[in-house]
N, C-alpha and C positions, 0 to 999 in steps of 0.2 A: 709215434705219439706216446707209447708206453714208457719210453726210456726216461723222461723226466719224472715219471711217477715211481720208478723203481726204488729210489731212496726212501720213499714214503710208505713202503709196505711194512707197516708196523703191526697189523692185526695178525700176521702169521704166527707171532709169538703167543697169541692168546690161547690157542689150544694146548700148547706146551705147558703153559702155566696151569691150565685146567687139569692136566694129567695128575698133578699133585694136589689140586684144590678140591677134588671130589665134585659132587653134584650140588654143592651150595647148601649143605645142611647147616643148621645152627638156629639159635633162638630168634635172631632177627628175621630170618627167612621163614621160620615156622609160622609166624603171624600172617604171612602172605600166601600160604598154601591154600589151594581151593578147599573150601569146607563143605559141609553138607548143604544141599539145596534147601530152600525154605519149604516148610510143610505144605504151602499152598500150591507150589509149582515144582515139577520135577526137573532133573537135569536135562531131560529131553525137551521140555518146554523152554528152558533157558537157551538151549542150543537153537531151537527154532526161532526164538526172538533175535538171536545174534545173526543167524543166516538171513532172516528176512531184512534186517537192517543193512547187511552187506549188499543184498540184492537191490534195495531201494537206493542206496548210495551210488551204486554202479550205474544207475539210470540217469544220473545227474552229473554235476561238476562241483568242484570245491577249491578253496585255497589250501595249499599244502604247506605245513611247517613241521618238519621232522628233524629229530636229533637222534643220532646213534652214538652211544657212549661205549668205548672199547678200552678196557684196561687189562694190564698184565700183572697187577698188584703193585707196580712201581710207577708206571707212567700211564696216563689216561689221554686218549685222543677222542675228539668229537667230530663226527661228520654231520654237517647241517645240510638239509635239502629243503629248498623253499621255491614256491612257484604256484602255478595254477594247473589243474588237470581236469579234463572232461572225459569221464569214462564212457559215456554214451556216444560221444563223437570221436573217440579214440585219438585224442590229441592233447597236448600239454606242453608246457615249457617249465623247466626246473633249473635252478642254480645250485650247484653242489660245491661245498667247501670243506676243507680238512684243517683242523687246528689242534695244537697241543693244549690241553686244558690248563696246564700250568703257565702257559704264555699266551693269554687271550689277546694281547695287544699286537702280537706279531702278524705279519702278512700271511694270509692263508692261501695255500694252493687251491685253485678252484677250476671249475669247468661248467659249461652250459650244456643243457640237453633239450632237444626238441623231439617230441613224440608226434608222429604223423602217420596215422593208419598202422600199418605193420612194420614201420621203420623207426628206429631211434637214431637221431643225429647228435654227435658230440662235437663241441668246439670250445672256443674261448681261451685256448692255449696260445701264448704269445708266439711260440715257434711255428704255429700253424698258419699265421699270417692271413687270417680270415677264412681259411679252409675248414671243412667239416669232415669228420669220419662218419660212416653210417654202418649200422648193423641191423639185421632182421630182429625184430622184437621177439619173435617166437624162438629164435636160436640163441639168444643171449643167456648166459649162465651166471649164477652167483658164485663168487670165489672166496667169500668170507662168511662167518656165522652171522645170522640175523640180518643179512643183506639181501635185498631184492635184485634180480638181474637188471642192470642199468637203472637201479633205483626206482623201478616201476611200482607206483602206488597200487596198481591193480593186483600185483603179486602179494602185497601185504594183506589186502582185504581177503584174498583167497585163503591165505594161511589162517587168518582170524576166523573165517567161516568154518574151518576144519578143527577148531579146538574142541577138546573133550573135557569130561568131568567138570562141567560148568556149574558155578554157583552164583547167586545174586549177592553182590556185596552191599548194595544200597544205592540211595540217590545222592548224587553229588552235583556240584556246579562246575561246568566247563564252559569257558568263554562267556561267563555270565549267564549261562542257560542251564536249567535243570537237566540232568542226564542220569540214566540208570547205568550203574557200573556192574559188569559181569566179569568173572574171572574163571579161567580154566587152564588147561595145559595143551601143548601141541603134541600130536603123535610123532613118532620118530620119522616117519616118511614125510611128514609136513615140514619138519625142521630142515630136511635136506632136499626139499622140493626144488627142482631145476638147479641144483648145485653141481658145480664142476666135479668130475670124477675124483681128482686128487684130494679135494677138500672133503668129499664124502668119506673117503678112506681114512682121513685123519679123525673125523668125527666118530667113525666106527671104532677106531683104535681107542679113543677116549671112552667110548661107551663100554668097551671090553675091560679096560683098566679100572673103571670106576664102578662097574656093575650096573650102569644105566645113567642116563642123563635126564634132566627135567628142564624143559623150557616153558615158562609161564606165559600165558596170553591173557590180555585184558581188553575189554571193549566197553566204550561208553556210548550210549544211545540216547539221542534227544527225544523230545516229545513228538516230533514228526517222524520218528522211527528211522532216523539216519545216524550213521556213525559220526561221532564228533572227535573221538580220540581212540587210538589203539596203542597197545604197548606189548612188546615181546621182550622177555627178560630171561637170560641164561646166566645165573650166578654160579661161579666156580671158585668158592673160597674167597681169597683176596682178589681174584681176577673175575672177569665176566664181561658180558655185553648186554646192552639194553637199548632198544629202539622204540622211541615214542613218536607217533605221528598224530598231529593235530589237524583236523579238517574243519574249516570255517567257510562262511559265505556260500553255503550250498546253493547251487543253481546259477552261480555267477557266469557271465559269458567268458569264454576262454579264447584267447588269440594265440595261435601257434602256427606259423607258416614255415613250411619246409625250406631249407636253403636252396640257392640256385644250384641246379644239377651240375653245372660246370665247376663248382667249387667243392664237390663231394667226392670222397674217396671211400669206396666200400671196404669193409673190414670183416674178416671171418669171425673174429672174437676180440673182446676187449676186456682186460682185467686191470686190477689196481685198486687202491683204496677209494678213489673217487667214483669210478663206474660201479664198484661193488663186485 
């Protein structure tokens, strides 16, 4: 199953570009750096608000629409992840696609994912002829920057809940609904949370060469105290990666049925630009 994905492993060049790109300093980025917290509330208060919103979101379900933009300064690729996810019920169904941003009309490699309890099933590849691969959800690893293991939305929420140096940006409109926008940064250990050993080593190398890395984290919270958008952003000069996840239709029913066991092949690990 990994073989048809091998030619698509484009994100591996991202860190190499980052080695010469620094940590993304510059006037355009300066305006987006976390600022001082508002006088009425401290950074701890803002952090508590974000963590409470993550906890509330994880008690329910939502429609997922995520885009991950990956560029090396010359070429940009976009991974799109769409579907429904029920955190409380530990189930969901996602469709994942990869495209070259310069060729939006071309057919995109894609795959389907079904989350059912502690197992993630992957399928949709023509060569699999209706079969599915399976991997334990708690054993899956991330193989690229700003990617969740098997595109798991719960992993993204966990990272956002751990952001630090949080400030309140202000009130904005998301999906036509007022939302409060918070911004912070991710600790180093959160950036590499559940990341494969070889990729952690590459990030450590970048960190040593650049004197540190900065990954920005943003969260938008609606008036019901739930997350409606998250964004993780690692600018590296002309290169970088940015992952924006939109959550809508909170509380919607989610249908996700595990495949027939007779058509499932267990896998110890699964990497590539689609699984993450």
